[in-house]
C-alpha positions as CSV (number, residue, x, y, z in Angstrom):
1,M,117.2,119.8,71.4
2,S,119.2,119.4,74.7
3,R,116.1,118.0,76.5
4,A,116.0,114.7,74.6
5,P,119.6,113.6,75.7
6,Q,118.8,114.7,79.2
7,K,115.6,112.7,79.3
8,R,117.4,109.6,77.9
9,K,120.1,110.0,80.6
10,I,117.4,110.1,83.3
11,E,115.6,107.2,81.9
12,T,118.8,105.1,81.6
13,H,119.7,106.1,85.2
14,D,116.3,104.9,86.4
15,R,116.6,101.7,84.4
16,L,120.0,101.0,86.0
17,L,118.6,101.6,89.5
18,T,115.6,99.4,88.8
19,A,117.9,96.6,87.5
20,A,120.2,96.9,90.5
21,R,117.3,96.9,92.9
22,S,115.9,93.7,91.3
23,L,119.2,91.9,91.4
24,S,120.1,93.0,94.9
25,D,116.7,92.0,96.2
26,L,117.2,88.6,94.7
27,N,120.8,87.9,95.6
28,G,121.9,90.6,98.2
29,Y,124.1,93.6,97.9
30,D,127.3,91.6,98.2
31,A,126.5,89.5,95.1
32,L,125.6,92.5,92.9
33,R,127.8,92.7,89.8
34,M,127.9,95.7,87.5
35,E,128.0,93.4,84.4
36,E,124.7,91.9,85.5
37,V,123.2,95.3,86.1
38,A,124.2,96.3,82.6
39,L,122.7,93.1,81.1
40,K,119.4,93.4,83.0
41,A,119.1,97.1,82.1
42,G,119.9,96.4,78.5
43,V,122.9,98.8,78.3
44,A,126.6,98.5,77.8
45,K,128.8,98.0,80.9
46,G,130.4,101.3,80.2
47,T,127.0,103.0,80.5
48,V,126.7,101.7,84.1
49,F,130.1,103.3,84.9
50,S,129.2,106.6,83.3
51,H,126.3,106.8,85.8
52,F,128.0,105.2,88.8
53,A,131.8,105.4,89.3
54,D,131.8,102.0,91.0
55,K,129.6,99.4,92.8
56,D,129.7,101.4,96.0
57,R,128.3,104.5,94.4
58,L,125.5,102.4,92.9
59,L,124.8,100.8,96.3
60,S,124.8,104.2,98.0
61,A,122.1,105.3,95.6
62,L,119.9,102.2,96.4
63,I,120.5,102.3,100.1
64,G,120.1,106.1,100.3
65,A,116.7,105.8,98.7
66,D,115.8,103.0,101.2
67,L,116.9,105.3,104.1
68,H,114.7,108.1,102.9
69,A,111.8,105.8,102.6
70,A,112.4,104.6,106.2
71,L,112.5,108.2,107.3
72,D,109.2,108.8,105.5
73,Q,107.7,106.0,107.6
74,M,109.4,107.4,110.8
75,E,107.9,110.8,110.3
76,Q,104.5,109.3,110.9
77,A,105.5,108.3,114.5
78,A,105.1,110.4,117.6
79,P,107.3,108.9,120.2
80,T,107.0,110.2,123.7
81,D,109.6,108.2,125.7
82,P,112.8,106.2,125.1
83,R,110.9,102.9,124.4
84,S,108.6,104.4,121.7
85,L,111.6,106.3,120.3
86,A,113.5,103.1,120.0
87,D,110.5,101.4,118.3
88,A,110.1,104.3,115.9
89,H,113.6,103.6,114.6
90,E,112.6,100.1,113.4
91,P,112.3,101.2,109.7
92,L,115.8,102.5,109.8
93,F,117.1,99.4,111.5
94,Q,115.5,97.3,108.7
95,V,117.6,99.1,106.2
96,A,120.9,99.8,108.0
97,A,121.1,96.4,109.7
98,R,120.0,94.4,106.7
99,D,123.6,93.1,106.2
100,R,127.2,94.1,106.7
101,V,127.5,95.5,103.2
102,S,124.6,98.0,103.7
103,F,126.0,99.1,107.1
104,D,129.4,99.5,105.6
105,I,128.1,101.6,102.7
106,I,126.0,103.7,105.1
107,L,129.0,104.4,107.3
108,R,131.3,105.3,104.4
109,Y,128.7,107.6,102.8
110,S,127.3,109.2,105.9
111,G,129.7,112.1,105.7
112,A,131.6,110.9,108.7
113,A,134.4,109.5,106.5
114,L,135.1,112.9,104.9
115,E,132.9,112.1,101.9
116,T,132.5,115.4,100.1
117,D,129.5,114.1,97.9
118,L,126.4,115.0,99.9
119,G,124.5,112.2,98.4
120,P,121.3,110.6,99.7
121,I,123.0,108.8,102.6
122,T,124.6,111.9,103.9
123,Q,121.3,113.8,103.5
124,S,119.5,111.1,105.4
125,F,121.7,111.6,108.4
126,G,120.8,115.3,108.5
127,R,117.2,114.5,108.0
128,H,117.2,111.9,110.8
129,M,118.6,114.4,113.3
130,E,115.9,116.9,112.3
131,I,113.2,114.4,112.9
132,V,114.6,113.3,116.2
133,A,115.1,116.9,117.4
134,G,111.5,117.6,116.4
135,W,110.2,114.7,118.4
136,L,112.3,115.6,121.5
137,S,111.0,119.2,121.3
138,T,107.5,117.8,122.3
139,W,108.7,115.9,125.3
140,G,108.7,118.8,127.8
141,D,110.2,117.9,131.1
142,A,110.7,114.2,130.1
143,V,113.9,115.2,128.2
144,R,117.1,116.7,129.4
145,K,117.4,120.5,129.5
146,D,121.1,120.8,130.2
147,I,122.0,120.2,126.6
148,D,120.3,121.5,123.4
149,L,118.0,119.3,121.3
150,E,120.4,119.1,118.4
151,L,123.1,117.6,120.5
152,Q,120.6,115.2,122.0
153,A,119.5,114.2,118.5
154,E,123.1,113.8,117.5
155,G,123.6,111.5,120.5
156,V,120.5,109.4,119.5
157,Q,122.1,109.0,116.0
158,A,125.4,108.0,117.5
159,F,123.7,105.4,119.7
160,M,121.8,104.2,116.7
161,V,125.0,103.5,114.8
162,Q,126.5,101.8,117.9
163,V,123.6,99.4,118.3
164,I,123.7,98.4,114.7
165,A,127.4,97.8,114.9
166,L,126.9,95.7,118.0
167,N,124.2,93.8,116.2
168,F,127.0,92.4,113.9
169,C,129.2,91.5,116.8
170,A,129.1,87.9,118.0
171,L,129.5,88.9,121.6
172,H,126.5,91.3,121.6
173,S,124.1,90.1,118.9
174,S,121.8,88.2,121.3
175,T,120.2,91.4,122.6
176,E,117.4,92.8,120.4
177,I,118.5,95.9,118.6
178,T,115.6,98.0,119.8
179,D,116.1,96.8,123.4
180,R,119.7,97.8,123.4
181,F,118.8,101.1,121.8
182,E,116.2,101.9,124.5
183,T,118.8,101.3,127.2
184,Y,121.1,103.9,125.6
185,L,118.3,106.3,124.9
186,S,117.0,106.2,128.5
187,A,120.5,106.9,129.9
188,W,121.1,109.7,127.3
189,L,117.8,111.5,127.2
190,T,116.3,111.1,130.7
191,P,116.8,114.1,133.0
192,A,118.7,113.5,136.2
193,R,116.3,113.4,139.2
């Protein structure tokens, strides 16, 4: 008996995400309204709020799914130097630098803002560091040995956030995001000669 309500709740949750995805693809994240999500999903507005406390939580679910899809793509890469590492991040840049709203949601739900909910965005940050550390472990002498791979991966992630932020800055937006990222990666990862 308890399985039917659970199944309905999952189906409703999926319908809400599908409706929100459709609306945000059409009009952008900033224009997304909970009332429109409810209408498109065929549910009451209160139902939306019973699944997502607010618009930011709904967006974090959408963007978190996009981040994990980008990480799935990235896992297929095998970068061997700073340039190919920067290029391998293109799927993440497509999601995180889509607009200011997505970048803001990513920052707020990354875990860096003392968010206690380890939702999909927070999980994507951990997964990203694991992927990068795995790549760096194959670089041999082409990567620094004076600091461990986890710290290097954390630095890569910090520079990734920095280049996305600069992408939204009028003073720095003229440089391609992957070019700026490569500059940071070369300085951070390349061993001193």
